[in-house]
C-alpha positions in Angstrom: 129.9 131.2 116.6 128.1 128.6 114.4 127.9 126.4 117.5 127.0 128.8 119.8 123.7 129.4 117.7 123.1 125.7 117.1 122.9 124.9 120.9 121.0 128.0 122.0 118.3 126.8 119.1 118.4 123.2 120.4 117.9 124.6 123.9 115.1 126.5 123.0 113.5 124.0 121.1 113.8 121.2 123.4 112.3 123.4 126.0 109.0 124.4 123.8 109.1 120.8 123.1 108.6 119.6 126.8 106.1 122.4 127.8 103.7 121.3 124.5 101.3 118.7 124.7 100.8 115.6 121.3 98.0 113.4 121.3 97.0 110.8 118.8 94.0 109.0 118.4 90.8 108.1 115.6 87.3 107.6 115.9 83.9 107.3 113.7 83.3 109.9 111.0 79.8 110.8 109.3 80.1 112.6 105.8 76.9 114.0 104.9 78.1 113.8 100.9 80.6 111.2 100.7 78.5 108.5 99.1 76.3 108.4 96.0 72.4 107.6 96.3 70.2 105.6 93.2 69.6 109.5 91.5 73.2 110.0 91.6 73.2 112.8 94.2 75.3 113.0 97.4 74.3 110.9 100.7 75.9 110.2 104.0 78.4 107.5 104.3 80.3 106.5 107.9 83.9 106.4 108.0 87.3 105.8 109.9 89.0 108.7 111.3 92.9 109.0 112.2 94.2 112.2 113.8 97.1 113.6 115.8 97.0 116.7 117.9 99.7 119.4 118.7 99.1 122.0 121.4 101.4 124.9 120.6 100.0 127.1 123.7 97.4 126.2 125.9 95.1 127.9 123.1 96.7 127.1 119.8 97.0 123.6 118.2 97.3 121.9 115.2 95.7 119.0 113.7 96.2 116.7 111.1 94.3 113.7 110.0 93.1 111.2 107.3 89.1 110.0 107.1 88.6 106.9 105.1 85.1 106.6 104.3 82.6 103.4 103.5 81.1 104.9 100.5 78.4 103.2 98.4 76.8 103.9 94.9 74.3 101.7 93.1 75.3 99.2 90.9 78.0 98.9 88.8 80.0 101.5 90.3 82.2 101.0 92.9 83.6 104.2 94.9 86.6 104.9 97.1 86.7 108.1 99.3 88.8 109.5 101.6 90.4 112.9 102.7 93.4 114.3 104.6 92.8 117.1 107.0 95.2 120.1 108.1 93.6 122.3 110.7 94.5 125.0 113.1 92.6 124.9 116.3 91.9 127.8 118.8 90.8 126.9 122.4 88.2 129.8 123.3 87.2 127.6 126.6 89.7 125.8 128.4 88.5 124.7 131.8 90.5 121.7 133.5 87.7 118.9 132.5 86.9 120.3 128.9 88.1 122.3 126.0 86.2 124.1 123.4 87.9 124.5 120.4 87.2 126.0 117.0 89.1 125.1 113.8 90.1 126.7 110.4 91.8 124.7 107.8 92.1 122.9 104.6 91.1 119.7 103.3 92.2 117.5 100.5 89.7 114.7 99.1 90.4 112.1 97.0 87.7 110.0 95.1 88.1 107.2 92.9 84.9 105.2 90.8 85.3 101.9 89.2 82.5 100.7 86.9 82.5 96.5 87.3 81.2 96.3 83.8 83.3 98.0 81.8 86.1 98.0 84.1 87.0 101.7 83.6 88.0 104.0 86.4 87.9 107.8 87.0 89.7 109.6 89.9 89.3 113.0 91.0 90.8 115.2 93.9 89.8 118.4 95.4 90.9 121.1 98.0 88.6 122.8 100.0 88.5 125.0 103.3 87.6 123.6 106.6 85.6 125.4 109.4 84.2 124.0 111.8 83.5 123.7 115.8 85.1 121.0 118.6 84.8 119.8 122.3 87.5 117.6 123.8 87.6 116.3 127.5 90.9 115.9 129.6 90.3 111.8 129.3 90.4 112.3 125.9 87.3 111.7 124.1 86.0 114.7 121.3 83.4 115.2 119.0 83.9 117.6 116.1 81.4 119.2 113.8 82.8 120.9 110.6 81.8 122.4 107.1 84.3 120.7 104.7 84.8 122.5 101.1 86.4 119.4 99.4 83.4 117.4 99.1 81.2 120.3 100.0 79.6 118.2 103.0 79.1 118.5 107.0 81.5 116.0 109.1 80.7 114.7 112.2 83.4 112.9 114.2 83.5 111.1 117.5 86.7 109.7 118.6 89.4 109.1 121.4 92.7 110.7 121.7 95.8 109.5 123.5 
């Protein structure tokens, strides 16, 4: 009986996997608070984005990705800033050539700063909610705008999915 259930599970899983869509790629991200200004307030920084997209159904999908920001800070501080994202997507307009979607998920941010004069290092990680909108063309170009809570910033990402 266990073998029959296992075989049935494999057949159903294989059918679901064949009918789904998986894409991966990357792009350029702008984080509105990913760097430190001269007065130690936040300022924008560009970064690179790597991500994967798995469409469960034509309407629902899951994305997972990472952002590495090229952050800056006043001397003698040297920052390292990156983030991992896990989002669910819902396509509310899915046309033949273009797909508009909303997203909701969780972001895990990690920041480390090193003082080059004293050689001291501090690091911290934050978890936050993400909420946004995006558009992807059937050729793979995507643009995404989201508010994310780990760094309490806006993020704008432009990229390509294969």
